[in-house]
N, C-alpha and C positions, 0 to 999 in steps of 0.2 A: 452676740457681739454688737457694738455700737460705734458711734463716731468719736469715742475717746481714742480710737485708732484713726489718725488723720488720713491714712492711706486706704481706708476701707472702701470697697465698692459694692453695690448691690445690683442684681439683675432685675429683670421685669417681674420676677416672681417674689422679689424681696429677699432672695438668698444672697448671702455675702460671699466675697471671694475666699475667705478663710474656710468656711464650711465646704464650699465647692472643691477647694484644693485638698481638704482633708479626705473627702469622700473619694476623690480620684486616686489618692495615694494609699487609701485604706487597704486595698488589695495586696499591697506589697509589705505593709507594716503591721497588719492586724492579725490576731489569731484566727486560723482558718482550719481548725480541726486536724484531721489526719495529716494534711499537707504540712502544717506547722509542726506537728509532733515529729514527723519524719525529718524535717529540716533541723529541728532542735537536736534530735538523736545524732544526726550527721555532724552537727556543729560540736556537740559534746565530745564525740570521738576525735575530731580534729584537735580540740583543745587538749585532750588527754595525750594524744600522740605528740603534740608540741612540748608537753611537759615531761616526757620521758628523760630520765637522767638528771632531772632538776628537782629542786625542793618543792616547787609549787607548779600547778597547772595554770593558775590564773591569779590575778590581783583583783580585788573588788573594793570599790569605794563604799565605806560604811559610815553613814551619818547618824544612825539610830532612828531615822524616819521610816515611814511605811515602805516606800518603794525599795530603798537599798536593803532594808532588813528582809523583805520578802525575796529579793533577788538572791541574797545570801542563802536563804532557806532552799531556794530552787537549786542553787549550785551544789549545796551539800547533798540534797536529795538525789542529784544526778551523779554523785560520786566524785566530784571534782576536789582536788587538793587546793584549798583556797588560802590566800593570804589576804586578810581584811586590813584595809588601810583607812585610817581616819585622819582627815586634814583638820587639825585643831587650830582654829583662829581665835580662841578665847571666848566664844559666845555660846558654847554648848549649854542647853538646858539640863537640869538635873536628870530629867526623865531620859534624855538622849544618852547621857553618860551611862546610866544604868542599863539602857537597852543595848548599847554596844558591848558592855561587859557580859551581860546575860547571853547575848547572841554568840559571842566568841566562846564562852564557856559551854553553853548547851550544844552548840554545833561542833564543838571541839576543833575550832579553826585558830590558826596563829593570827596574831593581831599586832599591828604597828601603828604608832601615832606620829604623824608628821606635824610638828609644832612650828608655827610661824613666829618670827621675831615680832613681839607685840608692839614695840615703839614704831617700827616701820609700818606695820599693818594698820595701826591706829591712825597714823598720819595719812595713809592712803584712803581710808574710809572717810576721814574728814574732807579730803580733797574732792572726792566724788560727791559728798553732800554739798560742799560749797559750789561745785560746778552746777548743781541744781538740776541734774538729769535723772530720768527714771531708773537707769541702771546703776543705782547707788551701791549695789552689791557686787559689782564687777570684780573688785579685788578678790573676793571669795571664789568667784567662778574661775578666775585664772589660776588661783592657788590650788584648787581642787584638781584641775587638769594637769598642771605642772607636777604636783606631788605624786599623783598616780602614775604618770609616765616615768618619772624619775625612779620610783620604787620598782616598777615593772622592769625597767632597763637594768637596774642594779642586780636583780635576780635572774635576768635573762628570760623573763616571762614574755610571751608573745600576745597574751590576751588580757584585756582589762574589761571587767564586767561592770556595767553601769545600771543603776536603777531607773534611768530615764526610760520613758515609754511613750508610745504613740497614743495609747488609749486615753490617757488623761492629760498629756502634754503636747498633743499633735497640733494644737493651735496656739500660737503666740506671736502677736504682731511685732515687727522689727522695731517700731517706734516705742514699744513698751519695754523692750530689752535688746539693745543693739549688741552686735558681735563683740563678745568679751575679748576676742583674740586680736583686735585691731590695736596694735601697739603704738601706732601714730597717735591715735585718739587717747589711749591710756597714758602714754608718756607726756602728752601735752597737758592733760588735766593735772597730773602730779607736778609737773614743772610750774604750772601757773598757780596752783592752789596749795601745793604741799610745802612743807618746811624742812623735810629731811631727805637726804639722798638714799635711794634704795640700793643697798649692798647685799642683802640676804634674801630679799623677797623673790620667790620663784616665778618668773614671767613665762608666758606661753603664747608666742606669736606664731604666724604661719610657717616661719622658717624652722622653728623647733618642731612644730607639728609634722612638717614634711620630713624632717630628719627621723623622728620616731616612727612615722608610718612607712617611709620608703627605704630607709637605711636599717633601722632596728626591726622593721616589719612588725610593729606592735599594732594590734587591732582593737578597737573599742566595740564591744558587743552589748546590745540592748536586749538582754535575755527575756525581759518581761513581754516583749513583742511576740515571743514564740509560745506563750502560755495564756490560758484564759485568765485575765487579770481584772478582777473587780475589787476596788479598793476596800469596801466595807467587809467583804469576805476575807480578804488578805489580812485585814486588821484583826478580825476575830481569830484567825488561825495563829497569828503571831502572839496574841494574848494567851491563847490556850497552850501552845507548844513551846514558846520561847520566853514566857514571863515578860512579855513586851508591855510597855506602859505608854498610853497616849499622852501627848504633850500640849494639847489644847487648841490646835489649829494647824492649817497647812503651812509647812516649813517652820513651825515653831520649835522644831528640834534645835534650831539656832534662834536665840532670843532676838538677835539683830535682824536676821532675814525675815522672821515672822513679823516684826514691827514694820519693816520696810514694805513688805507685800500687803499687809493688812491696813496699816494706817497711813504711812508716808505717801504711798502711791495714790491712795484713794483721796486723801485730803488735798494733796498738792496738785495732782494731775487729773483727778476724777477716774483714775484707772482702778478697776476692780478685777483683780486676777481671777476671781471666781468665774467671771464671764468666759474666760478662755478655757478653763478646766471644764465647766459645765457644758460649753458648746461642744467640746471634744466628746464628752460623755453622751450628749444628745445624739451626736453623729454615730456613736457606737451602739445606741439603744439602751444605755445603762440608766439614763434618767429621761424623763419627758420634759418638753419645753415648759409646760405649766409648772412642773416641780421646780425647775431651774428658776423660773420667774419668782416663785414663792420664796426660794432661798435668797434671791437677790433683793427681796423687799426689806431685808434686814442689813444693817451695816456689817462690814467684814471685820470689825474690831469691837472690843468691849470698852465702852466709855469709862467704866469704873476702873479698869486696869490700865488704860493707856497713859494716864498721868504718871503712875508709878514706873511704867516702862520708859517714859521719856526721862525721868529723873535718873533711873538706873543707867541708861545709855549715855546720857550727858556726863555723868560721873565717871563711867568707864572710859569714855573718850577723852577725859581730862579737861572738859570745858564746863562753864556754868550752865545752869538750866536756861537762863535767859538767852545766852549765846546760842544754845542748841535750838531754842524756839525760833530765834531770828533766822538761823540757817535753814531750818525746816520750812519756813514760810517765805523764803526768797522766791521771786518769780521763776516759774518753771522754764527749762530749756530742753532742747533735744540734741542728740549727737550731731545733728547737722549744723548746729551752732558752733561747733569746734572742728579743728583740722582732723580729718580722718582719711582712711584708705578704702572706703566702701567700694568704689568702682574697681580698684586694683584687686582687692580681695575677692570680689564677686567673679572677676575674670579668672583668677587663679583657681578658685574652688569649682567653678563651672568646668574649666578645662580638666581638672583632676577627675571629676565625676565621669566625664566622657572617656578619658583615657583608661581609667581603672574600673569602669563599671563591671566588667566581667570578673575581675579579681575579688570584688567585694571586700576591699580592705577596711571597710568601716566608713561611717559618715562623718563629714566635718560638722 
């Protein structure tokens, strides 16, 4: 990690606050052999009990990427009756589409696609690009959470399985990706930079989250935290058993997300998302620091492909290449430059964690 996170701090040994926090939390979120196996067995039993008399035990978000695909494999392996849900925002890579179909067919799980209104979503994406903030993909993040909870509520399902995991995603600075559920921030950006009124887009602020967690009693489970998860090994298993295809880079199962995380953030803010992933993997012992530094010596994007990616994205967003280039190269801003509810939401979430720590209703 480096000072592309303006809030980073280092101790006298040169250790940053992110890695120190990761190591402190690791005992609660990392695979710990028999203890984790027993916890997972108990959790699977709870999920199965909650699904008695219902069509499904759980809902799982399926993007076609490594993490969600492997999570689906684990669920099926444990005998869960799964409904796979894909939030379709129009940016799926061909490989991701095939992966989703192959996984649903091979694992014999039911599958639903939650399709967003393209005109509204396209306008939202342009708004966040024009706002010139790192979290350009916030509209996708909100839509994923909203769609999964809506579908779970529809079927009376109490558990949502996420492919998110501590092993590779335990480190992520707030200034690299601010809280997607801050609707004050979200609504201000759309009002200031957008051109259409949102009528169909599924929002997901803390009030809806409270409703789903406390009233509907829906829990988000990060199942990969309970198993030994090494990305390269998971990828090989998926290829062998589920006819899974690699899509060319981290989060490139979505062409837009891949571009944002590899090129846009790197060129505009100097943010290299690989730093966070590799730092997490160093802390878990999956890679060495020297190996990570070697990986970081190369750019996170392909110079030859990025021009075509820009042209494709500009055309799909309905603007000229020149306008897209102008937007991409606007001076960078942070969430703090816009109205937000950071203090209020921090208080609410901290209070929630203290009150419901023993119930383990899931993490915000």
